[in-house]
DRENNUPA-813373 format. One record per residue (C-alpha): x, y, z. Coordinates in steps of 0.001 Angstrom, whole numbers, plus 500000, padded with zeros to 6 digits. Last residue first. Layout:
XYZ/...
//
This chain:
715637184985306113/719059184229307389/720730186362304506/717731188992305593/718685189355308816/722699189996308047/721547192813305984/719483194443308244/722241193973310971/724783195599308897/722248198283308005/721611199380311783/725648199408312219/726621201838308968/723745203773310355/725356203964313664/728670204579311733/727124207677309804/725769209171313256/729354208831314799/731255210390311591/728754213307311380/729685214152315124/733021214019314433/732479216355311646/735189217809308977/736353214571306906/733178212612307101/731601216120306151/733136216558303658/733050212984302025/729191212831302535/728982216525300686/728237219377302723/726065220742305449/726925221392308940/725370222087312677/721647222229311595/719703222574315026/717354220844316884/719801218692318858/721799217898316103/720794217774312412/723562217048310105/722420218666306089/724055216358303221/724676217294299775/723845215803295935/721970213222297650/721255209871296433/724517208385297889/723061209339301667/720115206397301021/723173204010301149/724193205225304644/720966204296305578/718079206060308140/718065209165305452/715332211939305484/715233213172301701/714965216568300760/714370216848296966/714366219577294794/713251218085291108/714844217850288003/717827215707288576/715264213592291483/713458211238288689/716415209986286897/718139209200290405/715048208294291586/715583205409289389/718948204163290800/717822204577294170/714904201929293210/717265199640291972/719746199737295305/716701199430297520/715339196399296160/718914195114296476/719112195984300104/715710194854301090/712830197456301513/710931198625304755/713167201814305104/712826203083301655/710306205636302285/713037207655305038/710788211074305086/710917211725301115/709934215175300883/710038216095297006/709478219902295762/708761221091292663/705745218093292832/705236215672289938/702409214238291556/703172210578290217/706792210486292528/704762211035295882/701795208016294777/705126205845293102/706763206338296670/703487205354298478/703414202242296260/707192201246297054/706456201760300843/703245199395300770/705061196805298751/708060197042301407/705561196289304401/704110193655302695/700463194094301283/697129192934302559/697311195686304912/697287198459302256/695059200746304810/691970198675304486/691940196366301153/694309196710297872/691423197116295456/693221195768292279/692485197607289227/696584197938288530/696582194432288104/693043192493288973/694500189333291091/697703190689292136/700203190179289734/700548193230287472/700942195178291247/704568193250291509/706188195701289256/706636198356291825/710192199222291337/708958202650292749/710706204165289814/708702201609287804/705288202314289463/705707206012289076/706385205377285151/703602203251284668/701184205675286311/702123208503284414/701747207121281251/698387205352282428/696859208917283215/698394210458279831/696613207620278295/693527208101279717/691477206075281876/690869208686284962/691486212348283311/694523213534284677/694291216898286671/693466215289289698/696720213864290053/697530213685294173/695799210285294359/697370208808291290/698978205793293065/696235205287295431/693499204945292658/695793203027290392/696134200601293082/692700200599293939/690748201581296750/690732200672300698/693058203583301018/697093203386301408/699383204719304398/703140204007304232/704815204536307759/708074206175306316/706194209184304507/706215210269301285/705657214010300692/704988216359297745/705441220142297282/703988221897294603/700835220527294490/700489221047298391/701502224782298344/698791224897295468/696380223363297652/697431225121300618/696916228757298965/700430230230299583/701029233204301882/702161230489304952/704723228992302542/706601232397302941/707930233005299406/711435233181298564/711462230271296082/709337228130298185/710084229308302161/709665227999305582/709702230627308310/711335231770311635/709403230821314791/706070228446316040/706604226831312497/703106225511311488/702248221580311293/701179219464308427/702342222831306866/703738221063303187/707076222545304323/706866221793308080/706043218142307975/709599217463307041/711340219351309789/709153217139312534/710678213866310774/714323214937311374/713732216244314761/717056215233316607/715285212638318398/716759209407317022/720595210882315641/720697212610312910/720650212603308906/718870214813306005/719814214349302533/719621217156300269/719212216704296350/719264219799294285/717109220628291732/716535224173292578/718818225068295571/717796223627299297/718452225972302183/718604225284305640/718477227309308820/716905225755311779/716989227796315200/715625225516317655/713630222649316517/712645220538319178/712100223505321252/713371223523324668/711276222357327403/710503224018330112/707440225206329207/706622221473328536/705519220272325083/701986219571324880/701404222190322011/704586220886319936/707906222725319421/708890224459316297/711674227230315798/713193227689312250/715530230304312026/715108230462308221/714353227176306201/714854227398302692/713293225469299485/714084226648295982/711987224881293608/712034226705290663/708135227067290893/706158228176287655/702996229482288696/703688230481292100/700909232263293670/700553234633296745/697415233981298604/695080237041299393/692884235582302539/695547233227303720/695012229345303072/694244227948307021/696404226475309169/694969227020312893/691544225687312373/690171226523315630/687639223370316966/684122224836317377/683194222041314525/684823219687316468/683066220281319711/679536220929317540/679406217281317235/679445216700321033/677429219153321912/674917218072319376/675240214378320760/674410215731324109/671486217739323065/670145214760321080/670356212606324365/668903215338326305/665709215589323848/665168211869323644/665083211449327603/662761214343327366/660852212264324564/660812209145327031/659689211044330098/657096212801328468/655661209648326489/653701208680329356/651925212338329611/650933212109326127/649814208731326052/647329209417329192/646116212476327624/643422210288325583/642656208587328908/642058211554330493/639225212966327707/637579209327327869/637222210005331810/636078213724331173/633509212078328643/632292209534331204/632065212144333527/630167214454331108/627918212015330156/626800211089333881/626216214668334510/627766216690336722/626204219035339668/623304217118340671/624731216288344109/625055212343343343/626731213143339962/629205215245342119/630248212621344446/630467210101341271/633203212922340030/634878213457342974/635718209327343497/636570209010339803/638968212386339803/640245211362342952/640960207666341148/642104209614338002/644763211576339614/646103208452341474/646312206965338078/648000210306336377/650390210446339228/651735206694339092/652166206373335405/654434209161334903/655696208965338189/656988205845337923/658639206692334556/660471209351335739/662068206830337918/662145204146335428/664063206766333034/667005207247335579/667624203582336630/667486203121332401/670338205616332714/672181204181335360/671857201031333953/673665202622330956/676312203912332788/676803200859334595/677064198944331176/679347201709329911/681975200742332601/681595196952331900/682380197880327910/685524199597329407/686692197029332317/685730194281329038/687772196090326473/690808195842329061/690705192404330068/689998191375326022/693193193335325457/694962191222327852/693723188357326545/694666189032323296/698273189455324018/699983186924322577/703061188806321286/702488187923317651/698670188068318048/698371191314319463/700762192680317109/698758191151314203/695690192579315544/696768196347315685/694557197547313398/691624195458314668/692316195935318325/692853199862317978/689388199895316132/688386198370318854/689728200276321651/688706203480319572/685047202407319696/685197201468323320/686408205220324377/683515206542321509/680797204744323692/682318206026326899/681718209567325629/678168208970324693/677411207214328052/679208209917329792/677502212603328270/673939210730328462/674838210238332184/675133214167332663/672211214747330702/670134212132332927/670765213467336190/670334217387336023/667056216463333095/665419214278335533/665519216544338600/663777218928336312/661240216539335521/660415215551338440/659540218789339315/657325218696336470/655733215732337298/654900217084340675/652114219271339012/650161216072337612/647675215965340676/647275219767340871/646004219669337493/643708216672337545/642528217613340445/641548221287339378/640160219815336177/637744217642338429/636928220662340787/636066223020337939/633425221042336294/633278219802332593/634562222399330429/637832222344333215/638941219276331414/639157221135328128/642069223361329629/643866220404330543/643551218427327067/645096221814325339/648230222135327612/648805218077327505/648179218245323372/650628221355323495/652984219043325293/652431216129323362/652896218044319928/656415220012321077/657293216757322168/656221214382319210/658066216798316326/661307216801318622/661200213051318780/659913211662315889/661899213185312528/664393215349314121/665096213019317087/665692210209314666/668029212227312452/669745213272315558/670218209940316859/671992209089313540/674170212146314130/675349210791317633/675910207118316283/677993207806313105/679717210755312916/680109210998316043/681040207969317390/683821207917314399/685164210951315991/685534209566319235/686860206068317866/689606208056316004/691197209484319473/691337213268319166/694707215000320116/697081213919317414/694083214681314954/694088218004315951/697587218689315720/697251217078312036/695248220322311182/691433220524310578/690595220409307033/689820217136306559/687658216880309672/685838219557309042/684982218190305425/683759215060307202/681448216999309785/679982219176306689/678882216124304909/677553214653308146/675439217377308855/674251217542305267/673542213845305204/671646214399308835/669797216884307735/668585214849304172/667603212377306582/665450214566308566/663852215866305723/662726212760304349/661295211193307308/659438214451308295/656423214933305922/655648211192305534/655757210718308985/653172213157309969/651295212477307007/650856209085308405/649788210731311620/647544212653310079/645919209898308251/645336207940311375/643742211109313075/641494211163309884/640539207782310710/639877208288314073/637600211267313346/635646209378311172/635420206481313378/633951208716315832/631438210294313726/630150206771312367/629697206020315767/627440209181316346/625531208381313180/624945204630314338/624193206042318059/621399208115316114/620295205484314133/620012203421317199/617578205791319391/617914204467322946/617134208064324214/619583207809327026/622472206411324075/621250208657321510/621643211978323485/623521212229326564/625655209570325715/626468210694322152/626917214230323022/629543213241325391/631190210720322846/631773213555320253/633269215457322751/635383212700324022/636169212147320203/637518216016319659/640938215075322003/641970212411319018/641181215284316473/643219217788318367/646232215479318283/645892214516314772/646022217835314041/649263218493316165/650886215992314280/650062217223311062/650910220818311995/654388219029313174/655022217421309533/654084220754308035/656705222794310657/658985219674309590/658088220356305872/658673223970306244/662464223248308175/663367221401305414/666078224545303933/666829225529307682/667426222017309365/671229222592308864/671406226087309802/669158225364312704/670927222396314266/672851225414316700/668810225606318027/669899222060320089/672199223917322547/669770226794322880/667114224600323910/669384222813326310/670946225612328031/674309226783327165/677304225892329064/678477223095327127/678525219564328604/681182218430330869/683767215788330249/683969213911333394/683225210299331543/686591210882329546/687699212196326332/690902211446325209/692387214564322775/
//
């Protein structure tokens, strides 16, 4: 899914959208409430200082009683220290819980990504997911620890302070209130503008992260073709778009700040003029006027902070929308409520009238797999051959339910794979892909990835590891700096393509599944190494059902039988010699594979 700046926000109100965080915040809600109470007490202490100041000015200062002035100053100092203590308590109460909520949210988000089907990851850019997991969740942590508490407390402070302003004279309170009223309209306009810009900014940041990730992963291709400048130009355009959006956000914030600063100043000026006039009339005491302006000064920061906190809330709302877009994605590939269990699978794999089409396929397009019927007998090795685009790789993704069939069914020992628990299914059926993906872990951890049943460091784990490496002809690992405990780096890019494929094959072999699906796992190997691997695989496959996608004639020799896939259907099944004798299309496919293999051998000789 490619998200753009035009991606709309959810239809929920801001408060309802943010309320979706409550299940994650519920365990720490008491401490967050205590933090808010501490902040509110701090604000009330600040509001009480002008009241004490009024008494000091009206009494000790007017009478010149120095002892009473000292007591008044001490009272104000005490209130200030108490306010500082409450501010410290507020931070102590909220910082730990906020990081806990972030941790819980991030764990749930990652778990959700693991459960969502491959079709979801086909549609979504990895940079968009990364920006949601890191940038958006960090923003929510800061908002919960700081923004939401101060927003609630400052709004309450403004309301209480405004009521107290009427204590000295109704006219002064009315002037202050009426002059500040346009702020609410400005805030309404601000939400509409800033909310859209915040969504654009965060989506564009995700697009930018995707570009960086693609450039880093594809750095060899960019360098090989001298396209670094082209990639930089594309990145610059995206960065400039993000920059313009951020400037628009800054202008929107600047506009609200203009009114937040200007209107209180206008209110102060009008109140000062009215206050002096009321003092002259004898309707207001000087001490009361001083206290009024002290109260207005206390309210100045809460009023000025509203714009920043409001924009912070809208950023948090946008982050919440973006995160829950992933949580709201439907998971179409799940374990059944009452799964069937196969304790000792025989390994019979059948495709019965299988149809499949990708979600983005046009309605007029035929199914990519258009009624596949194929049965692999227990312990049999079946080679799958066909021209490019015939659906071979797609067919290999269906037994483990990386994708679900759109028609027909796939069975293991007569049981529909959709009736099996996903964990059990993927324990019984293992895969090795042509595009070998390794993780930033040790060789040992990569090869034993599918063997959770083995105790790390045990003799059995070492035996399985060595057997799998031997089958894959991966003895090169012993020459690595730390042998099988060498961390091979991100996606194994420090290894050659053939080395990565051999480790991926070793991983599939180590899993010891009842059915092994191999999607051309030897394509990056040289011919001599491939022959050694094939000899070792024969020993492994004699007791394992295997479906092998073959792109070389030499791979076909591994198989007991061969299935010919043509235009989404299996049109012939038999031994290699039988199909050569009876199928013209098979002869055409094999000849094209032989040409490709001859080119490969010629390239190896030239190297």
